[in-house]
C-alpha positions as CSV (number, residue, x, y, z in Angstrom):
1,M,-0.1,0.0,-0.1
2,S,1.4,3.4,-1.0
3,A,2.1,6.0,1.5
4,P,-0.4,8.7,1.9
5,Q,0.6,11.8,0.0
6,P,1.3,14.9,2.2
7,E,-1.2,17.7,2.1
8,P,-0.1,20.7,0.0
9,Q,0.9,23.6,2.2
10,P,-0.7,26.9,1.6
11,E,1.2,29.6,-0.3
12,Q,2.1,32.8,1.7
13,Y,1.7,36.2,0.2
14,V,2.1,39.7,1.2
15,L,-0.2,42.6,-0.1
16,T,1.1,46.2,0.3
17,V,-1.2,49.2,-0.5
18,T,-0.6,53.1,-0.4
19,C,-3.5,55.2,-1.3
20,P,-5.7,58.3,-0.5
21,D,-7.4,57.6,2.8
22,K,-11.1,56.9,2.7
23,Q,-13.8,54.9,4.4
24,G,-14.1,51.3,3.1
25,I,-10.4,50.6,2.4
26,V,-9.9,47.6,5.0
27,H,-13.3,46.2,4.5
28,A,-12.7,45.9,0.7
29,V,-9.5,44.3,1.2
30,S,-10.6,41.9,3.8
31,S,-13.7,41.0,1.8
32,Y,-11.8,40.4,-1.3
33,L,-9.3,38.2,0.5
34,F,-12.2,36.3,2.1
35,M,-14.2,36.0,-1.2
36,T,-11.1,34.6,-2.9
37,G,-10.5,31.9,-0.4
38,C,-7.5,33.6,1.3
39,N,-6.8,33.6,5.0
40,I,-5.2,36.8,6.7
41,E,-2.4,35.9,9.1
42,D,-1.3,39.4,9.9
43,S,-2.5,43.0,9.2
44,Q,-1.2,46.2,9.7
45,Q,-2.3,49.7,8.6
46,F,-1.8,53.4,9.3
47,G,-3.7,56.7,8.1
48,D,-1.4,59.6,8.0
49,H,-3.7,62.6,8.8
50,G,-0.8,64.9,7.6
51,T,-0.4,63.7,4.2
52,G,-3.9,62.1,3.9
53,L,-2.6,58.7,2.8
54,F,-3.3,55.4,3.9
55,F,-0.8,52.6,4.1
56,M,-1.5,48.8,4.6
57,R,0.4,45.6,4.7
58,V,-1.3,42.3,4.8
59,H,0.3,38.9,5.1
60,F,-2.2,36.2,3.9
61,S,-2.2,32.5,2.8
62,A,-4.0,30.7,0.2
63,E,-4.4,27.2,-1.4
64,P,-4.6,26.1,-5.1
65,P,-6.2,26.8,-7.5
66,V,-5.4,30.3,-6.0
67,T,-2.2,31.6,-7.8
68,L,-0.1,34.9,-7.6
69,E,-1.0,35.7,-11.2
70,K,-4.9,35.2,-10.6
71,L,-4.5,37.4,-7.2
72,R,-2.8,40.2,-9.3
73,A,-5.4,40.0,-12.0
74,S,-8.6,40.1,-9.7
75,F,-7.2,42.7,-7.3
76,A,-6.7,45.2,-10.0
77,A,-10.2,46.4,-9.9
78,I,-10.0,47.3,-6.1
79,G,-6.7,49.0,-6.8
80,D,-8.3,51.1,-9.3
81,T,-11.4,51.8,-7.2
82,F,-9.3,53.1,-4.4
83,R,-6.4,54.8,-6.6
84,M,-4.1,52.4,-4.9
85,D,-0.3,52.0,-5.6
86,W,-0.2,48.1,-4.6
87,Q,1.9,45.1,-5.0
88,I,1.5,41.3,-4.2
89,H,4.4,39.2,-3.6
90,R,5.0,35.6,-2.7
91,A,6.4,35.6,1.0
92,S,8.8,32.9,0.3
93,E,10.7,34.8,-2.6
94,R,14.0,36.1,-1.6
95,M,14.6,39.5,-3.1
96,R,17.6,39.8,-5.4
97,I,20.2,42.5,-4.2
98,V,23.5,43.9,-5.2
99,L,25.8,45.0,-2.4
100,M,28.1,47.9,-3.1
101,V,31.2,48.6,-1.1
102,S,34.5,50.5,-1.0
103,K,37.3,50.0,1.5
104,F,35.3,49.5,5.0
105,G,34.1,45.9,4.9
106,H,32.2,45.5,8.0
107,C,28.8,46.0,6.7
108,L,29.5,43.8,3.7
109,N,30.8,41.1,6.1
110,D,27.7,41.2,8.2
111,L,25.2,41.0,5.3
112,L,27.1,38.3,3.6
113,F,27.1,36.3,6.8
114,R,23.4,37.0,7.6
115,S,22.4,36.0,4.1
116,S,24.3,32.9,4.3
117,I,22.6,31.6,7.6
118,G,19.2,32.6,6.2
119,A,18.9,35.6,8.5
120,L,18.1,37.8,5.8
121,P,15.3,36.8,3.1
122,V,17.8,37.8,0.3
123,E,19.5,36.4,-2.6
124,I,22.8,38.4,-3.3
125,A,23.2,38.4,-6.9
126,A,26.5,40.4,-6.9
127,V,28.8,42.6,-5.0
128,V,30.2,45.8,-6.8
129,S,33.1,47.7,-5.6
130,N,35.5,50.6,-6.7
131,H,38.4,48.6,-5.2
132,T,39.5,44.9,-5.0
133,D,40.0,44.7,-1.2
134,F,37.0,42.2,-0.7
135,E,37.1,40.1,-3.7
136,E,38.6,37.1,-1.9
137,L,36.0,37.4,1.1
138,V,33.1,37.8,-1.6
139,G,34.7,34.8,-3.6
140,S,34.3,32.7,-0.2
141,Y,30.6,32.9,-0.4
142,G,30.3,31.8,-3.9
143,I,29.0,35.3,-4.8
144,P,30.2,37.1,-8.3
145,F,32.6,39.9,-7.3
146,H,32.5,43.0,-9.9
147,H,35.3,45.4,-9.9
148,I,34.1,48.8,-11.3
149,P,36.6,51.5,-10.7
150,V,35.3,55.1,-10.5
151,T,37.0,58.3,-11.7
152,K,35.6,61.8,-12.3
153,D,35.9,60.8,-15.9
154,T,34.5,57.2,-16.0
155,K,31.7,57.8,-13.4
156,A,29.1,57.8,-16.1
157,A,30.3,54.7,-17.8
158,A,30.5,52.9,-14.3
159,E,27.0,53.7,-13.3
160,A,25.8,52.5,-16.7
161,Q,27.6,49.3,-16.1
162,L,25.8,48.9,-12.5
163,L,22.4,49.5,-14.3
164,E,23.1,47.0,-16.9
165,L,24.0,44.3,-14.0
166,V,20.7,45.4,-12.0
167,R,18.8,44.6,-15.3
168,A,20.6,41.7,-16.4
169,E,20.3,40.1,-12.7
170,S,16.7,41.1,-12.2
171,V,18.0,42.9,-9.0
172,E,15.1,44.7,-6.8
173,L,17.6,46.4,-4.5
174,V,20.9,48.0,-4.3
175,V,22.6,48.3,-0.9
176,L,25.5,50.8,-0.2
177,A,27.4,49.0,2.3
178,R,29.9,51.8,2.9
179,Y,30.4,52.5,-0.9
180,M,32.1,55.8,-0.7
181,Q,31.0,57.3,-3.9
182,V,28.2,60.0,-4.5
183,L,25.7,58.6,-7.0
184,S,24.5,60.9,-9.9
185,D,20.9,62.2,-9.7
186,D,19.9,60.4,-12.8
187,L,20.9,56.9,-11.1
188,C,19.1,57.9,-7.9
189,K,16.0,58.8,-10.0
190,Q,16.2,55.4,-12.0
191,L,16.4,53.4,-9.0
192,N,14.2,55.5,-6.6
193,G,13.1,53.5,-3.6
194,R,15.4,50.9,-4.5
195,I,18.7,52.0,-3.0
196,I,19.6,51.9,0.6
197,N,22.7,53.5,2.2
198,I,24.1,53.4,5.8
199,H,25.4,56.8,6.9
200,H,27.9,56.6,9.6
201,S,26.2,59.0,11.9
202,F,22.9,59.8,13.6
203,L,21.6,62.1,10.9
204,P,21.7,65.0,10.5
205,S,24.8,65.4,12.9
206,F,28.4,65.1,12.1
207,K,28.4,64.8,8.2
208,G,31.4,64.6,6.3
209,A,34.8,63.1,7.0
210,K,35.9,61.4,10.3
211,P,32.2,61.7,11.9
212,Y,33.6,59.7,15.1
213,H,36.3,62.2,15.5
214,Q,34.0,65.0,15.2
215,A,31.8,63.2,17.9
216,H,34.6,62.7,20.1
217,E,35.7,66.3,19.9
218,R,31.9,67.3,20.8
219,G,31.9,64.9,23.6
220,V,28.8,62.8,22.5
221,K,27.1,60.5,24.7
222,L,25.2,58.5,21.9
223,I,26.8,57.0,18.9
224,G,24.4,56.6,16.1
225,A,24.0,55.3,12.5
226,T,21.3,56.0,10.0
227,A,19.9,53.6,7.1
228,H,18.0,55.4,4.6
229,Y,16.9,55.5,0.9
230,V,19.2,57.4,-1.5
231,T,17.9,60.3,-3.3
232,A,19.6,63.2,-5.3
233,D,19.7,65.2,-2.0
234,L,22.9,63.7,-0.4
235,D,22.2,62.0,2.9
236,E,18.7,63.4,3.0
237,G,16.5,60.7,1.6
238,P,13.8,58.8,3.8
239,I,14.9,57.2,7.0
240,I,14.3,53.4,7.4
241,E,16.1,52.8,10.6
242,Q,18.3,54.3,13.2
243,E,20.4,52.6,15.8
244,V,22.3,54.3,18.9
245,E,24.8,53.2,21.4
246,R,25.5,55.1,24.6
247,V,29.3,56.0,25.3
248,G,31.1,57.6,28.4
249,H,33.4,60.1,28.6
250,E,36.5,57.8,28.6
251,V,36.1,56.2,25.2
252,T,38.7,57.0,22.5
253,P,38.1,58.0,19.1
254,E,39.2,54.4,18.1
255,Q,36.9,52.9,20.5
256,L,34.0,55.2,19.0
257,V,34.9,53.6,15.4
258,A,34.5,50.2,16.8
259,V,31.1,51.0,18.5
260,G,30.0,52.8,15.1
261,R,30.8,49.7,13.2
262,D,28.4,47.7,15.4
263,V,25.7,50.0,15.1
264,E,26.1,50.6,11.5
265,C,25.6,46.9,10.9
266,Q,22.6,46.5,13.0
267,A,20.7,49.3,11.4
268,L,21.6,48.5,7.8
269,A,20.7,44.8,8.4
270,R,17.4,45.6,9.7
271,A,16.7,48.2,7.1
272,V,17.5,45.6,4.4
273,K,15.4,42.9,6.1
274,W,12.6,45.0,6.4
275,H,12.7,46.3,2.9
276,S,13.0,42.7,1.7
277,E,10.0,41.7,3.5
278,H,7.9,44.7,2.0
279,R,7.6,46.2,5.3
280,V,8.6,49.7,4.3
281,L,6.4,52.2,2.4
282,L,7.2,55.5,1.2
283,N,5.4,58.4,2.8
284,G,7.1,61.5,0.8
285,R,10.2,62.4,2.6
286,R,9.5,59.9,5.2
287,T,8.7,56.1,5.4
288,V,6.1,53.9,7.0
289,V,7.8,50.9,8.5
290,F,5.5,47.9,9.6
291,A,8.2,46.0,11.5
């Protein structure tokens, strides 16, 4: 007698919605999912009185014959009715990302490790750097390494090469893991909402060179790091996550640098995780984060 076949497991999905706030949105979405045979497992929503926008993230499950394609096709009518910017994704799909780094490798190393143990729901398609310092490290993870040097004269060509890599590898997110080059306005616009940077201070303080030395000179009591989306306005993009660590008067600039490395890794890892799980929605110059 043949062994009984295991029951098929329901597929997990994530729906995200941004639209003008009005009555009936939650009812319309929940009714649609019920009528489609879906089961809501988690739902978060936020109405911003300042912008008049409504934000929603719904994690739900569904069994065949429901498919992603059918969900997207049938939900379109609701999206049109409420003028929604909406997306539906399979929760199990790992977001394809590219990491970019220069000569500071702590965030790169952290993201590579977290991805390798499954702590981040991402697939690192490639690592891009304007230096070769971390080629061996990246190779140890079996990930392609692309050395793209950048000078004033080659900047446009280097960015074109990056965009081609993003297209060829179906990359959804670019992560600047201490990539110390300013991106052009055109590249920022083409990848709007798809580039995350880690800034080595608690924005907006201590911009520029040697931020931890500036912090030491000012006698700060908190060391911070800020993960934000990249825009044409340098270091002014919507903030996703910030991390801080309290320090005392006895710490040296070198010790502040070490503390800073840790908080940078934590803030960036959370921002990448939340973005890849479709928990971050843009709200003008700010973000709504359903963490």
